[in-house]
N, C-alpha and C positions, 0 to 999 in steps of 0.2 A: 897177748902174743907180740913178736917185734913183726914188720912187712917184710925184713928181711927173710925172717923164717917163713912167714906165709909164702913169701915168693919162691920157694923151692919148688911149688906146686908148679910152678907156671914154666917149668923146662920146655913142652913140649907146645904152648901158645906161641902167637902170632901175632903182632901187633901191628896195624897200618896206619903210618903216619900220613895227613894230610895238614899243610898249614895254611896259611890266611891271605887275605891278599894284600898285595903289594910286597909280600914274602917269600920269599922260599924256602927248599929241604932244610939249608941249615939253619936256619930259624929252628927246627925242632932237633938240632943235633944235642943240645942239653938231654933234653929228656930221650932222645934214642940210646944216648950213654949210658941213663940210669937207668931204663927198661933192659938194656942188654947184661948191664950187673947185677938187676933183678930176675934176670933169669926169663926171659923173652925173647923169641928173635924177634925184628925187627924188619919191615920195606918203609922205608922214610920216601914217599914219592913227592916228587918237584913236578911242579905245572904250571905255564906260563898265565897266572890268575888276572894279565891288565889284557889281554890279547882278543881273550873270546869271550860272549856271554856261558852261564850255569850249565848251557845245554849241552853245547858241546865241549866245554870243559869237564863235565859226567862223562860223556866217550872217552875222551885221551885221558882222562884215569881210570877208566875201564879196561880200557887197551894197558896200560901198564901194568894193572892187576891180571890181567889174561896172562902178563908174559912172566910174571910169579908163580902161575898155576901150580907148579909142582912143589912149594912150597908151602902154599895152601892148603894144597890137602893133604897132605902131610902132616899140616896142625892140626893136634887137639881141637884146639878152639882158635878163631880168627878175631881178633878185637880190633879196632877202631878209636884210635885219640887223634884229635882235630882240636885244628886253630881256627878261632872267627869264622870268615867263608868256608873250611873246612869241613866246617858242621853241617851247612848247606847242601855241599856236593854231597856229600853221605848219607842226610837224608834221602835226598833223588835217588843217589847210587843202589841205595837199599830197598829201593821201590823195586826195581828190575832185574836185582843183579845179586840179589842175596849168599851168601856163601851157607850151603848145607851146616857146613860148620860155625856158624855167628856166633862170636861171645859176648862180649859186653861194648858198650859205645861208652867213651865219654867226650864232651865238647869242652873247649873252654873258650869261656868269651864268645858264645856263638851269638850270631843276631838271630836269633829264632823267630823274632814279630819284628824284624827288621831293625833298622836304627832310623831316629829322628834327624841324624846327619843328612844321612842320605837326599830324605825330604826338603831338608832346607837349601842343602848344594846342587842338586844334581842337575838344576841348569845352567851352571856356571861354569864356561869352556875348561877352565884351568882345570874344574873338579872331573870333567868328564875327560881329557885328556890325560890326569893321573892316574884315575881308576877305570877305566877301559867300559866296556858295555856291561860288565859286573855291576860296574857303580851307579846306575839305573836300576838295579833288579833289586836291591836289599832296602826297600824303603817300608814306611808300617802301614801303606794302602792294603785293602785287602787283594790288591792285581798283584802284590811284588810277590817274589818265587818264596821266599819263606813262609810266606803266610796262604800260598796255594798250597802247599807241600802236606796240610794235615799233622794230624797227629801221630806219633811213633809206636809201633807198636813190636820193638824191640828192648831189649834192659839198657838203658840210659841215664847215664848221672852226665851233670850239666853244674860246672863250676865258673861264678861269676866273679868279676871283680869288680870291689868298691872303692877303689884308689886310682885319683887319675893324673896323669903328668901333662894332661893337655887341653888348659882350662878354654879353647875356643871350642873345642868339642864337648866338653862337658857342658858349658853356658849354651850350647844349643838340644842340651838334653836333660827330659826334667825329672827328678830326683837323683836316685843315688844310681851311680857312672862309672864304666872304667877310662872314662873317657874317647870311646868310640859304642860301646853300646850300655842303657841304662838295663840295671840289673833285672827289672820286671822282664824287660822284653828275652832275654836271654832263656826265659822259661818257653815249653811247649810240651802240652798235654800229650799224656803217657809216660813221661820221663819216671824213672824210677827214684832218685834221690836228685837233689840238688843244695850246693853250699855257695854263701860268699865268703869270701879271701880277702884280705886288702893288699891285692897288687892289680897293678894297670893292665890296660889290653896290650899297650906293646910287649910287656915282658913276661907274663904271665904264664906261659908256656914252659920258665927258664925258671923258674921259683922254687927251692926245693920242698916248700909244704904243700905247694900245687902238683908237685910230681909223686911227692908220698900219698895224697891222697888217689893220684890218677892209678897208681898199683894195688892202694888199698881196694878202689873198687872196683877192679879189674878181676882180683879174686873174691871178692867175698859180696858183690854187686849192692855195695852200698855203700858211702863215706865213713870217715871214724871220726866221732866226734867225744 
């Protein structure tokens, strides 16, 4: 059965999109259009990823989601699809703000166990300027935000990339990576499914093969193999 046929079941479902660090909601537009085409309602949230630490960003995003309360309550299921930092924000948000009609979550290139890039670069002033407070919170040590959040208890599919167009980033990361996050560090305890696709961190959210897998997971709770 094709994804397009399966997606007819999604007509009453809503998807909340959250972009990554240094990006904006425009980076999620291709995915937004794809989800709309396949029957989902979409809320594509924009937030100032460089200006505030994660705990403040969670509050700001919660306010935006609250403003869409009518659409969310009317939905059969509310799903989340995230890129990079958006996945960490979602993990924090869902601890205290879980919708009663929560559906499934898909994370693309999430630093669920932090990133070695942060470990190596966080003391450099140019890096601090570029990434803001969040850039200090995503390391691989036990005190980092991702590693403090614990396991997940919702249906989660994680898509990691193993193709890099960032040679310096890949040089700092041991093993397979997408230029920003190691494949193994995208994993988190409690996730329902995990798949690796040949895409880089910067563009993984706009690739058709990834978008197909996103829709498939939202409908089926697993990736298509």
